[in-house]
C-alpha positions in Angstrom: 1.3 -2.9 -7.6 1.0 -0.7 -4.5 1.0 -2.3 -1.0 -1.6 -1.3 1.6 -1.4 -1.6 5.3 -4.4 -1.8 7.6 -4.0 -0.5 11.2 -7.0 -2.1 12.9 -8.5 -5.4 11.9 -12.2 -5.1 12.7 -15.2 -5.5 10.5 -14.6 -2.5 8.3 -11.0 -3.5 7.6 -12.2 -7.0 6.7 -14.9 -5.6 4.4 -12.3 -3.5 2.6 -9.8 -6.4 2.4 -12.5 -8.6 0.9 -13.5 -5.9 -1.6 -9.8 -5.3 -2.7 -9.2 -9.0 -3.3 -12.5 -9.7 -5.1 -12.0 -6.7 -7.4 -8.5 -7.9 -8.3 -7.1 -4.5 -7.3 -4.7 -6.1 -4.8 -3.1 -9.5 -4.2 -3.1 -10.9 -0.7 0.7 -10.6 -0.3 0.3 -6.8 -1.0 -2.0 -6.3 2.1 -0.4 -6.0 5.5 -2.6 -6.0 8.7 -1.8 -5.1 12.3 -3.8 -4.3 15.4 -3.1 -3.5 19.0 -2.8 -7.0 20.5 -5.3 -9.5 19.1 -3.1 -12.0 17.4 -6.0 -14.5 17.0 -7.8 -11.9 14.8 -4.7 -11.4 12.6 -4.4 -15.1 12.2 -8.1 -15.4 11.2 -7.6 -12.7 8.5 -4.5 -14.5 7.3 -6.2 -17.9 7.1 -9.3 -16.4 5.4 -7.7 -14.0 2.9 -4.0 -14.8 2.8 -3.0 -11.3 3.9 0.1 -10.7 5.9 0.0 -9.9 9.7 2.9 -7.6 10.7 3.8 -6.6 14.2 7.2 -5.0 13.2 6.4 -1.3 12.9 9.5 -0.5 11.0 8.9 -3.2 8.4 5.2 -2.3 8.2 5.8 1.2 7.2 8.8 0.5 4.9 6.7 -1.9 2.9 3.4 0.1 2.6 2.4 2.8 0.1 -1.1 3.3 1.5 -2.2 3.3 5.2 -5.8 2.6 6.2 -6.7 3.8 9.7 -9.4 1.4 10.8 -9.2 1.5 14.6 -12.0 2.5 16.9 -12.3 6.3 17.0 -11.8 6.4 20.8 -8.4 4.6 20.3 -7.2 6.8 17.5 -5.0 9.2 19.5 -3.2 6.4 21.3 -2.8 4.3 18.1 -1.5 7.1 16.0 0.9 8.1 18.8 2.4 4.6 18.6 3.1 4.9 14.9 3.8 8.6 14.5 7.6 8.2 14.4 7.4 5.3 11.9 5.2 6.7 9.2 6.9 8.2 6.1 4.9 9.9 3.3 2.2 7.3 2.7 -1.3 8.2 1.6 -3.4 7.9 4.7 -7.0 6.8 4.4 -9.0 7.2 7.5 -12.4 5.4 8.2 -12.6 6.8 11.7 -16.1 8.2 12.2 -16.2 11.7 13.6 -12.5 12.5 13.3 -11.6 15.3 10.9 -8.6 15.6 8.6 -7.3 18.4 10.7 -7.5 16.3 13.9 -5.8 13.3 12.2 -3.0 15.6 11.1 -2.7 17.0 14.6 -2.4 13.4 15.9 0.4 12.7 13.5 2.0 16.2 14.1 2.5 16.4 10.3 0.4 17.6 7.3 0.3 14.1 5.7 -1.9 13.5 2.7 -5.1 12.3 4.3 -8.3 11.0 2.8 -11.2 10.9 5.3 -13.9 8.3 4.2 -17.3 7.5 5.6 -18.3 3.9 4.5 -21.3 2.2 5.9 -21.8 -1.4 7.1 -23.1 -2.4 3.6 -19.4 -2.4 2.7 -19.5 -6.0 4.0 -21.4 -7.0 0.8 -19.8 -4.5 -1.5 -22.8 -2.1 -1.4 -21.5 0.8 0.7 -22.5 4.3 -0.1 -19.2 6.0 0.7 -18.3 9.7 0.7 -14.8 10.9 1.1 -12.9 14.2 1.6 -9.3 15.0 0.8 -6.7 17.2 2.6 -5.2 20.1 0.7 -2.0 18.0 0.3 -3.9 15.4 -1.8 -3.3 15.7 -5.5 -5.3 14.2 -8.3 -3.4 10.9 -8.2 -4.1 10.4 -4.4 -7.8 11.2 -4.9 -8.0 8.8 -7.8 -6.3 6.0 -5.8 -8.6 6.5 -2.8 -11.7 6.6 -5.0 -10.7 3.4 -6.8 -9.9 1.6 -3.5 -13.2 2.7 -1.9 -15.2 1.6 -5.0 -14.2 -2.0 -4.3 -16.7 -1.8 -1.4 -19.5 0.1 -3.2 -20.0 3.6 -4.6 -17.7 6.4 -3.6 -18.1 10.1 -4.0 -15.7 13.0 -3.3 -17.4 15.7 -1.1 -16.2 18.8 0.8 -15.4 17.9 4.3 -18.0 20.3 5.7 -20.7 17.9 4.4 -19.4 14.9 6.2 -21.8 15.3 9.2 -24.7 15.2 6.8 -23.2 12.2 5.0 -22.9 10.4 8.3 -26.6 11.1 9.0 -27.8 9.8 5.7 -25.4 7.1 4.6 -23.4 6.2 7.7 -26.4 5.7 10.0 -29.0 5.3 7.3 -28.9 1.5 7.2 -30.0 1.3 10.9 -33.1 3.3 10.1 -34.0 1.0 7.2 -33.5 -2.0 9.5 -35.7 -0.4 12.1 -38.4 0.1 9.5 -38.1 -3.5 8.5 -38.5 -4.5 12.2 -41.7 -2.4 12.4 -43.1 -4.0 9.3 -42.4 -7.5 10.8 -44.2 -6.5 14.0 -47.1 -5.2 12.0 -47.2 -8.4 9.8 -47.5 -10.5 12.9 -50.3 -8.4 14.2 -52.3 -8.8 11.0 -51.8 -12.6 11.1 -49.0 -13.4 8.7 -46.6 -16.2 9.4 -43.1 -14.9 10.3 -41.0 -16.5 7.6 -43.4 -15.6 4.8 -43.8 -12.1 6.2 -40.0 -11.5 6.2 -39.6 -12.7 2.6 -42.5 -10.5 1.6 -41.1 -7.4 3.3 -37.5 -7.9 2.0 -38.7 -8.3 -1.6 -41.0 -5.3 -1.3 -38.2 -3.2 -0.1 -35.8 -4.5 -2.7 -38.3 -4.0 -5.5 -39.1 -0.4 -4.4 -35.4 0.5 -4.3 -34.9 -1.0 -7.8 -37.9 1.1 -9.0 -36.2 4.3 -7.6 -33.0 3.4 -9.3 -34.3 2.3 -12.7 -37.4 4.3 -13.3 -35.9 7.7 -13.2 -39.0 8.9 -11.3 -39.0 10.9 -8.1 -40.2 9.2 -4.9 -43.2 11.4 -4.7 -44.3 10.4 -8.2 -43.9 6.7 -7.5 -45.8 7.1 -4.3 -48.7 8.9 -6.1 -48.9 6.3 -8.8 -49.8 3.5 -6.4 -52.1 5.7 -4.2 -55.7 5.5 -5.4 -58.4 7.8 -3.9 -60.2 5.9 -1.1 -57.9 2.9 -1.5 -55.7 0.9 0.9 -52.5 2.8 0.3 -54.2 6.1 0.9 -55.4 4.8 4.2 -51.9 3.7 5.2 -50.3 7.0 4.2 -52.9 8.9 6.1 -52.0 6.9 9.2 -48.3 7.7 8.7 -49.2 11.4 8.3 -51.3 11.4 11.5 -48.2 9.9 13.3 -45.9 12.6 11.8 -43.9 10.1 9.9 -42.1 12.6 7.6 -41.3 14.9 10.5 -39.9 12.1 12.5 -37.5 11.1 9.6 -36.4 14.7 9.1 -35.8 15.1 12.9 -33.9 11.8 13.0 -31.5 12.9 10.2 -31.0 16.4 11.8 -30.3 14.9 15.2 -27.8 12.4 13.7 -26.0 15.2 11.9 -26.0 17.3 15.0 -24.5 14.4 17.1 -21.8 13.8 14.4 -20.8 17.5 14.7 -20.6 17.2 18.5 -18.4 14.1 18.3 -16.2 15.9 15.8 -15.8 18.8 18.2 -15.1 16.4 21.1 -12.2 14.8 19.3 -10.9 18.3 18.2 -11.1 19.4 21.8 -9.1 16.4 23.0 -6.3 17.3 20.5 -6.2 20.9 21.8 -5.9 19.7 25.4 -2.7 17.8 24.6 -1.1 20.5 22.5 
């Protein structure tokens, strides 16, 4: 059984640890965790999951086959600089939003085998929609290992790295847009006189049911929408109101702006690397 080391101990690291243990892919004593200075957080993960905190950099890298970079993106350069001389030839899996494979390799000053992954926050319940890309150094075994690991927190798909900005816009940030939609539905429910608790249950089940229909029916969203829209009916009135407020245009613009910002962040990190070369 391989040993995996997490550099960073935040919510995404915890979600991945939880997924690995629940799936049976890893045992607690095959998972090492470290962070910059928060010993209380490392103890919390040890007490909760039985994983092994490790401050000794030499021991950490001697014992691990796979490294997961799970620090905050703004701390990536400093964190990697602190471990650069210790890393050997481990598979490196990065969940650092906006940081390319090339930038990570520049931080390490080596062409290590790097998998760049974009999970979303639904990883916490094992329902992430994760896309990942691989460096040219990654062979079939490395890609298979990364995919198997990432599937412990949801679905995982290999994509070309050029598509990662779009992936960020759809899957990475997507849950926030759905939560915002649910917020708007709750506000509307209050305005039309529904009790808060009942309205929330109604909204959540409606959303869950619609998603199941999309997954199980095999029908396109437009067809499902048409099937419940009767001429002169209530649904038609609501859809007309959405069209008048440019609902579809707003969603498309939202995704485009998110992808654009992801690209800008990527260039910002790449520029930081160049300044220090």
